[in-house]
Biotite code that builds the C-alpha atoms (Angstrom):
import biotite.structure as struc

atoms = struc.array([
    struc.Atom([-115.532, -30.821, 171.414], chain_id="A", res_id=1, res_name="ASN", atom_name="CA", element="C"),
    struc.Atom([-116.554, -34.117, 169.882], chain_id="A", res_id=2, res_name="ILE", atom_name="CA", element="C"),
    struc.Atom([-120.257, -34.923, 170.077], chain_id="A", res_id=3, res_name="VAL", atom_name="CA", element="C"),
    struc.Atom([-121.220, -38.614, 169.636], chain_id="A", res_id=4, res_name="LEU", atom_name="CA", element="C"),
    struc.Atom([-124.680, -39.266, 168.303], chain_id="A", res_id=5, res_name="LEU", atom_name="CA", element="C"),
    struc.Atom([-126.657, -42.592, 167.511], chain_id="A", res_id=6, res_name="GLY", atom_name="CA", element="C"),
    struc.Atom([-129.175, -45.076, 168.532], chain_id="A", res_id=7, res_name="GLU", atom_name="CA", element="C"),
    struc.Atom([-129.254, -46.359, 172.109], chain_id="A", res_id=8, res_name="SER", atom_name="CA", element="C"),
    struc.Atom([-127.040, -49.401, 172.529], chain_id="A", res_id=9, res_name="GLY", atom_name="CA", element="C"),
    struc.Atom([-124.711, -48.929, 169.510], chain_id="A", res_id=10, res_name="VAL", atom_name="CA", element="C"),
    struc.Atom([-121.625, -48.506, 171.639], chain_id="A", res_id=11, res_name="GLY", atom_name="CA", element="C"),
    struc.Atom([-121.019, -44.722, 171.972], chain_id="A", res_id=12, res_name="LYS", atom_name="CA", element="C"),
    struc.Atom([-119.621, -45.368, 175.483], chain_id="A", res_id=13, res_name="SER", atom_name="CA", element="C"),
    struc.Atom([-117.355, -47.983, 174.076], chain_id="A", res_id=14, res_name="SER", atom_name="CA", element="C"),
    struc.Atom([-116.027, -45.867, 171.258], chain_id="A", res_id=15, res_name="ILE", atom_name="CA", element="C"),
    struc.Atom([-115.121, -43.039, 173.775], chain_id="A", res_id=16, res_name="ILE", atom_name="CA", element="C"),
    struc.Atom([-113.195, -45.601, 175.876], chain_id="A", res_id=17, res_name="ASN", atom_name="CA", element="C"),
    struc.Atom([-111.487, -47.096, 172.773], chain_id="A", res_id=18, res_name="MET", atom_name="CA", element="C"),
    struc.Atom([-110.382, -43.566, 171.592], chain_id="A", res_id=19, res_name="ILE", atom_name="CA", element="C"),
    struc.Atom([-109.406, -42.416, 175.038], chain_id="A", res_id=20, res_name="SER", atom_name="CA", element="C"),
    struc.Atom([-107.504, -45.557, 175.809], chain_id="A", res_id=21, res_name="GLY", atom_name="CA", element="C"),
    struc.Atom([-109.145, -45.807, 179.181], chain_id="A", res_id=22, res_name="ALA", atom_name="CA", element="C"),
    struc.Atom([-112.433, -46.909, 180.793], chain_id="A", res_id=23, res_name="GLN", atom_name="CA", element="C"),
    struc.Atom([-113.834, -43.258, 181.333], chain_id="A", res_id=24, res_name="ILE", atom_name="CA", element="C"),
    struc.Atom([-117.336, -43.835, 179.880], chain_id="A", res_id=25, res_name="ALA", atom_name="CA", element="C"),
    struc.Atom([-119.799, -46.163, 181.811], chain_id="A", res_id=26, res_name="LYS", atom_name="CA", element="C"),
    struc.Atom([-120.889, -48.845, 179.442], chain_id="A", res_id=27, res_name="THR", atom_name="CA", element="C"),
    struc.Atom([-124.043, -50.905, 179.781], chain_id="A", res_id=28, res_name="SER", atom_name="CA", element="C"),
    struc.Atom([-125.220, -54.281, 178.484], chain_id="A", res_id=29, res_name="ASN", atom_name="CA", element="C"),
    struc.Atom([-128.631, -52.798, 178.320], chain_id="A", res_id=30, res_name="ASN", atom_name="CA", element="C"),
    struc.Atom([-129.414, -52.591, 174.585], chain_id="A", res_id=31, res_name="VAL", atom_name="CA", element="C"),
    struc.Atom([-131.637, -49.496, 175.265], chain_id="A", res_id=32, res_name="LEU", atom_name="CA", element="C"),
    struc.Atom([-128.622, -47.834, 176.989], chain_id="A", res_id=33, res_name="GLY", atom_name="CA", element="C"),
    struc.Atom([-129.228, -44.904, 179.396], chain_id="A", res_id=34, res_name="ASP", atom_name="CA", element="C"),
    struc.Atom([-131.170, -42.800, 176.820], chain_id="A", res_id=35, res_name="GLY", atom_name="CA", element="C"),
    struc.Atom([-131.937, -39.850, 179.218], chain_id="A", res_id=36, res_name="SER", atom_name="CA", element="C"),
    struc.Atom([-128.472, -38.830, 179.958], chain_id="A", res_id=37, res_name="ARG", atom_name="CA", element="C"),
    struc.Atom([-125.731, -36.518, 178.367], chain_id="A", res_id=38, res_name="VAL", atom_name="CA", element="C"),
    struc.Atom([-122.211, -36.918, 179.663], chain_id="A", res_id=39, res_name="ALA", atom_name="CA", element="C"),
    struc.Atom([-118.976, -34.948, 178.942], chain_id="A", res_id=40, res_name="CYS", atom_name="CA", element="C"),
    struc.Atom([-115.821, -36.839, 179.250], chain_id="A", res_id=41, res_name="TYR", atom_name="CA", element="C"),
    struc.Atom([-112.481, -34.943, 179.331], chain_id="A", res_id=42, res_name="VAL", atom_name="CA", element="C"),
    struc.Atom([-109.335, -36.425, 177.916], chain_id="A", res_id=43, res_name="VAL", atom_name="CA", element="C"),
    struc.Atom([-106.006, -34.623, 178.181], chain_id="A", res_id=44, res_name="GLU", atom_name="CA", element="C"),
    struc.Atom([-102.739, -35.434, 176.637], chain_id="A", res_id=45, res_name="GLY", atom_name="CA", element="C"),
    struc.Atom([-100.018, -34.423, 174.219], chain_id="A", res_id=46, res_name="SER", atom_name="CA", element="C"),
    struc.Atom([-100.989, -30.781, 174.831], chain_id="A", res_id=47, res_name="GLY", atom_name="CA", element="C"),
    struc.Atom([-104.617, -31.388, 173.803], chain_id="A", res_id=48, res_name="LEU", atom_name="CA", element="C"),
    struc.Atom([-107.803, -31.246, 175.868], chain_id="A", res_id=49, res_name="ARG", atom_name="CA", element="C"),
    struc.Atom([-110.724, -33.158, 174.222], chain_id="A", res_id=50, res_name="ILE", atom_name="CA", element="C"),
    struc.Atom([-114.285, -33.194, 175.462], chain_id="A", res_id=51, res_name="ASN", atom_name="CA", element="C"),
    struc.Atom([-116.332, -36.134, 174.356], chain_id="A", res_id=52, res_name="PHE", atom_name="CA", element="C"),
    struc.Atom([-120.026, -35.382, 174.596], chain_id="A", res_id=53, res_name="TRP", atom_name="CA", element="C"),
    struc.Atom([-121.951, -38.677, 174.756], chain_id="A", res_id=54, res_name="GLU", atom_name="CA", element="C"),
    struc.Atom([-125.553, -37.869, 173.970], chain_id="A", res_id=55, res_name="THR", atom_name="CA", element="C"),
    struc.Atom([-128.733, -39.727, 174.706], chain_id="A", res_id=56, res_name="MET", atom_name="CA", element="C"),
    struc.Atom([-129.479, -42.368, 172.202], chain_id="A", res_id=57, res_name="GLY", atom_name="CA", element="C"),
    struc.Atom([-132.003, -42.201, 169.478], chain_id="A", res_id=58, res_name="PHE", atom_name="CA", element="C"),
    struc.Atom([-134.652, -44.380, 171.036], chain_id="A", res_id=59, res_name="ALA", atom_name="CA", element="C"),
    struc.Atom([-138.231, -45.132, 170.860], chain_id="A", res_id=60, res_name="GLY", atom_name="CA", element="C"),
    struc.Atom([-140.578, -47.108, 168.644], chain_id="A", res_id=61, res_name="LYS", atom_name="CA", element="C"),
    struc.Atom([-138.836, -49.112, 166.084], chain_id="A", res_id=62, res_name="VAL", atom_name="CA", element="C"),
    struc.Atom([-138.413, -46.963, 162.957], chain_id="A", res_id=63, res_name="GLY", atom_name="CA", element="C"),
    struc.Atom([-138.694, -43.509, 164.347], chain_id="A", res_id=64, res_name="SER", atom_name="CA", element="C"),
    struc.Atom([-136.838, -41.422, 166.827], chain_id="A", res_id=65, res_name="ALA", atom_name="CA", element="C"),
    struc.Atom([-139.088, -39.806, 169.438], chain_id="A", res_id=66, res_name="PRO", atom_name="CA", element="C"),
    struc.Atom([-139.558, -36.005, 169.081], chain_id="A", res_id=67, res_name="SER", atom_name="CA", element="C"),
    struc.Atom([-138.541, -35.397, 172.761], chain_id="A", res_id=68, res_name="TRP", atom_name="CA", element="C"),
    struc.Atom([-135.153, -37.045, 172.079], chain_id="A", res_id=69, res_name="THR", atom_name="CA", element="C"),
    struc.Atom([-134.427, -35.098, 168.909], chain_id="A", res_id=70, res_name="LEU", atom_name="CA", element="C"),
    struc.Atom([-135.629, -31.928, 170.636], chain_id="A", res_id=71, res_name="ARG", atom_name="CA", element="C"),
    struc.Atom([-133.336, -32.370, 173.600], chain_id="A", res_id=72, res_name="ASP", atom_name="CA", element="C"),
    struc.Atom([-130.452, -33.317, 171.195], chain_id="A", res_id=73, res_name="LEU", atom_name="CA", element="C"),
    struc.Atom([-131.110, -30.217, 169.038], chain_id="A", res_id=74, res_name="LYS", atom_name="CA", element="C"),
    struc.Atom([-130.952, -28.083, 172.115], chain_id="A", res_id=75, res_name="ALA", atom_name="CA", element="C"),
    struc.Atom([-127.723, -29.548, 173.222], chain_id="A", res_id=76, res_name="LEU", atom_name="CA", element="C"),
    struc.Atom([-126.126, -29.114, 169.876], chain_id="A", res_id=77, res_name="VAL", atom_name="CA", element="C"),
    struc.Atom([-127.419, -25.530, 169.480], chain_id="A", res_id=78, res_name="ARG", atom_name="CA", element="C"),
    struc.Atom([-125.950, -24.645, 172.763], chain_id="A", res_id=79, res_name="ARG", atom_name="CA", element="C"),
    struc.Atom([-122.416, -25.797, 171.744], chain_id="A", res_id=80, res_name="LEU", atom_name="CA", element="C"),
    struc.Atom([-122.790, -24.215, 168.456], chain_id="A", res_id=81, res_name="LEU", atom_name="CA", element="C"),
    struc.Atom([-123.465, -20.788, 170.115], chain_id="A", res_id=82, res_name="VAL", atom_name="CA", element="C"),
    struc.Atom([-119.958, -20.887, 171.355], chain_id="A", res_id=83, res_name="PHE", atom_name="CA", element="C"),
    struc.Atom([-118.641, -22.314, 167.931], chain_id="A", res_id=84, res_name="ARG", atom_name="CA", element="C"),
    struc.Atom([-117.374, -25.263, 169.902], chain_id="A", res_id=85, res_name="SER", atom_name="CA", element="C"),
    struc.Atom([-118.277, -28.597, 167.944], chain_id="A", res_id=86, res_name="ILE", atom_name="CA", element="C"),
    struc.Atom([-115.073, -29.739, 166.207], chain_id="A", res_id=87, res_name="ASN", atom_name="CA", element="C"),
    struc.Atom([-116.469, -32.992, 165.176], chain_id="A", res_id=88, res_name="LEU", atom_name="CA", element="C"),
    struc.Atom([-119.673, -34.958, 165.203], chain_id="A", res_id=89, res_name="LEU", atom_name="CA", element="C"),
    struc.Atom([-119.439, -38.806, 165.258], chain_id="A", res_id=90, res_name="ILE", atom_name="CA", element="C"),
    struc.Atom([-122.541, -40.608, 164.237], chain_id="A", res_id=91, res_name="LEU", atom_name="CA", element="C"),
    struc.Atom([-122.277, -44.171, 165.685], chain_id="A", res_id=92, res_name="CYS", atom_name="CA", element="C"),
    struc.Atom([-124.158, -46.903, 163.831], chain_id="A", res_id=93, res_name="MET", atom_name="CA", element="C"),
    struc.Atom([-124.503, -50.649, 164.465], chain_id="A", res_id=94, res_name="SER", atom_name="CA", element="C"),
    struc.Atom([-123.249, -52.944, 161.793], chain_id="A", res_id=95, res_name="ALA", atom_name="CA", element="C"),
    struc.Atom([-126.728, -54.370, 161.586], chain_id="A", res_id=96, res_name="ARG", atom_name="CA", element="C"),
    struc.Atom([-127.476, -51.639, 159.145], chain_id="A", res_id=97, res_name="GLY", atom_name="CA", element="C"),
    struc.Atom([-129.123, -48.190, 158.795], chain_id="A", res_id=98, res_name="ILE", atom_name="CA", element="C"),
    struc.Atom([-132.438, -47.577, 160.362], chain_id="A", res_id=99, res_name="THR", atom_name="CA", element="C"),
    struc.Atom([-135.143, -44.826, 159.914], chain_id="A", res_id=100, res_name="ASN", atom_name="CA", element="C"),
    struc.Atom([-134.140, -43.677, 163.409], chain_id="A", res_id=101, res_name="THR", atom_name="CA", element="C"),
    struc.Atom([-130.500, -43.062, 162.308], chain_id="A", res_id=102, res_name="VAL", atom_name="CA", element="C"),
    struc.Atom([-131.569, -41.243, 159.197], chain_id="A", res_id=103, res_name="VAL", atom_name="CA", element="C"),
    struc.Atom([-134.072, -38.929, 161.147], chain_id="A", res_id=104, res_name="GLN", atom_name="CA", element="C"),
    struc.Atom([-131.386, -38.251, 163.731], chain_id="A", res_id=105, res_name="GLY", atom_name="CA", element="C"),
    struc.Atom([-128.713, -37.430, 161.056], chain_id="A", res_id=106, res_name="TYR", atom_name="CA", element="C"),
    struc.Atom([-131.140, -34.980, 159.358], chain_id="A", res_id=107, res_name="HIS", atom_name="CA", element="C"),
    struc.Atom([-132.414, -33.341, 162.537], chain_id="A", res_id=108, res_name="ALA", atom_name="CA", element="C"),
    struc.Atom([-128.993, -32.855, 163.947], chain_id="A", res_id=109, res_name="ILE", atom_name="CA", element="C"),
    struc.Atom([-126.506, -32.509, 161.083], chain_id="A", res_id=110, res_name="TYR", atom_name="CA", element="C"),
    struc.Atom([-128.659, -31.102, 158.368], chain_id="A", res_id=111, res_name="VAL", atom_name="CA", element="C"),
    struc.Atom([-131.149, -28.873, 160.292], chain_id="A", res_id=112, res_name="GLU", atom_name="CA", element="C"),
    struc.Atom([-129.138, -27.729, 163.273], chain_id="A", res_id=113, res_name="VAL", atom_name="CA", element="C"),
    struc.Atom([-125.352, -27.829, 162.107], chain_id="A", res_id=114, res_name="CYS", atom_name="CA", element="C"),
    struc.Atom([-126.411, -26.829, 158.480], chain_id="A", res_id=115, res_name="ALA", atom_name="CA", element="C"),
    struc.Atom([-123.768, -29.379, 157.353], chain_id="A", res_id=116, res_name="GLN", atom_name="CA", element="C"),
    struc.Atom([-121.103, -27.073, 158.370], chain_id="A", res_id=117, res_name="LYS", atom_name="CA", element="C"),
    struc.Atom([-119.351, -29.144, 161.097], chain_id="A", res_id=118, res_name="VAL", atom_name="CA", element="C"),
    struc.Atom([-117.144, -32.136, 160.177], chain_id="A", res_id=119, res_name="PRO", atom_name="CA", element="C"),
    struc.Atom([-118.844, -35.428, 160.538], chain_id="A", res_id=120, res_name="ILE", atom_name="CA", element="C"),
    struc.Atom([-117.637, -39.032, 160.845], chain_id="A", res_id=121, res_name="ALA", atom_name="CA", element="C"),
    struc.Atom([-119.503, -42.218, 160.689], chain_id="A", res_id=122, res_name="LEU", atom_name="CA", element="C"),
    struc.Atom([-118.252, -44.949, 162.978], chain_id="A", res_id=123, res_name="VAL", atom_name="CA", element="C"),
    struc.Atom([-119.758, -48.440, 162.447], chain_id="A", res_id=124, res_name="ILE", atom_name="CA", element="C"),
    struc.Atom([-119.528, -50.547, 165.496], chain_id="A", res_id=125, res_name="ASN", atom_name="CA", element="C"),
    struc.Atom([-120.289, -54.206, 166.207], chain_id="A", res_id=126, res_name="GLY", atom_name="CA", element="C"),
    struc.Atom([-117.924, -55.888, 163.793], chain_id="A", res_id=127, res_name="LEU", atom_name="CA", element="C"),
    struc.Atom([-116.408, -58.243, 166.386], chain_id="A", res_id=128, res_name="GLU", atom_name="CA", element="C"),
    struc.Atom([-114.894, -61.139, 164.985], chain_id="A", res_id=129, res_name="GLY", atom_name="CA", element="C"),
    struc.Atom([-114.098, -59.759, 161.717], chain_id="A", res_id=130, res_name="ARG", atom_name="CA", element="C"),
    struc.Atom([-110.656, -58.864, 160.290], chain_id="A", res_id=131, res_name="ASN", atom_name="CA", element="C"),
    struc.Atom([-109.828, -55.594, 158.734], chain_id="A", res_id=132, res_name="SER", atom_name="CA", element="C"),
    struc.Atom([-110.582, -56.862, 155.221], chain_id="A", res_id=133, res_name="LEU", atom_name="CA", element="C"),
    struc.Atom([-114.072, -58.105, 156.395], chain_id="A", res_id=134, res_name="ASP", atom_name="CA", element="C"),
    struc.Atom([-114.665, -54.641, 157.858], chain_id="A", res_id=135, res_name="MET", atom_name="CA", element="C"),
    struc.Atom([-113.778, -53.016, 154.510], chain_id="A", res_id=136, res_name="HIS", atom_name="CA", element="C"),
    struc.Atom([-116.108, -55.384, 152.794], chain_id="A", res_id=137, res_name="ARG", atom_name="CA", element="C"),
    struc.Atom([-119.045, -54.394, 155.004], chain_id="A", res_id=138, res_name="TRP", atom_name="CA", element="C"),
    struc.Atom([-118.517, -50.763, 153.949], chain_id="A", res_id=139, res_name="TRP", atom_name="CA", element="C"),
    struc.Atom([-118.258, -51.662, 150.393], chain_id="A", res_id=140, res_name="ILE", atom_name="CA", element="C"),
    struc.Atom([-121.435, -53.748, 150.624], chain_id="A", res_id=141, res_name="LYS", atom_name="CA", element="C"),
    struc.Atom([-123.479, -51.096, 152.680], chain_id="A", res_id=142, res_name="ASN", atom_name="CA", element="C"),
    struc.Atom([-122.151, -47.681, 151.639], chain_id="A", res_id=143, res_name="LYS", atom_name="CA", element="C"),
    struc.Atom([-124.636, -47.205, 148.777], chain_id="A", res_id=144, res_name="ASP", atom_name="CA", element="C"),
    struc.Atom([-127.563, -47.930, 151.119], chain_id="A", res_id=145, res_name="THR", atom_name="CA", element="C"),
    struc.Atom([-126.249, -45.206, 153.467], chain_id="A", res_id=146, res_name="ILE", atom_name="CA", element="C"),
    struc.Atom([-125.771, -42.689, 150.676], chain_id="A", res_id=147, res_name="PHE", atom_name="CA", element="C"),
    struc.Atom([-129.092, -43.459, 149.236], chain_id="A", res_id=148, res_name="HIS", atom_name="CA", element="C"),
    struc.Atom([-130.657, -42.184, 152.461], chain_id="A", res_id=149, res_name="HIS", atom_name="CA", element="C"),
    struc.Atom([-128.977, -38.839, 151.847], chain_id="A", res_id=150, res_name="GLY", atom_name="CA", element="C"),
    struc.Atom([-126.277, -39.401, 154.542], chain_id="A", res_id=151, res_name="LEU", atom_name="CA", element="C"),
    struc.Atom([-122.770, -38.116, 153.651], chain_id="A", res_id=152, res_name="THR", atom_name="CA", element="C"),
    struc.Atom([-119.674, -38.048, 155.808], chain_id="A", res_id=153, res_name="PHE", atom_name="CA", element="C"),
    struc.Atom([-116.183, -36.418, 155.774], chain_id="A", res_id=154, res_name="ASP", atom_name="CA", element="C"),
    struc.Atom([-114.762, -39.946, 156.922], chain_id="A", res_id=155, res_name="ILE", atom_name="CA", element="C"),
    struc.Atom([-115.813, -43.324, 158.173], chain_id="A", res_id=156, res_name="HIS", atom_name="CA", element="C"),
    struc.Atom([-114.360, -46.127, 160.264], chain_id="A", res_id=157, res_name="ALA", atom_name="CA", element="C"),
    struc.Atom([-115.543, -49.678, 160.878], chain_id="A", res_id=158, res_name="CYS", atom_name="CA", element="C"),
    struc.Atom([-114.596, -50.711, 164.290], chain_id="A", res_id=159, res_name="VAL", atom_name="CA", element="C"),
    struc.Atom([-114.899, -53.341, 166.979], chain_id="A", res_id=160, res_name="MET", atom_name="CA", element="C"),
    struc.Atom([-114.896, -52.029, 170.513], chain_id="A", res_id=161, res_name="THR", atom_name="CA", element="C"),
    struc.Atom([-114.614, -55.243, 172.512], chain_id="A", res_id=162, res_name="LEU", atom_name="CA", element="C"),
])
């Protein structure tokens, strides 16, 4: 089970489609996304079955995640943890940079609920039009700001999903 977290409109659906190699997750041009839904997409191949859990986006007033969204996300993650069935968290973030909403969501889910015991990856999306060297430069320029907010990851990737 891979759980994707992040603000609304950062491309969680597009990342699922990119990883799966198929258009299995519905994408939206609505920057607010469909913040009320949780969907599970199953990908099978090479003897593996992967469940991608696309969560509702961290949405709300600029600068803070609404408590109902975090409450619902915490409940979902707790249910999955009961069965010890989260193999990876992926925090999806826009290349526009880190926000308080991302920081709050990270701490609520990864630190509080998962007690930092589940592998976590950061995927930065929205780097269209850049080559791989530019993507690496984005990471070099922004990683200290991310770490300054107390966010740590097992791995990161800078991607474009178009």
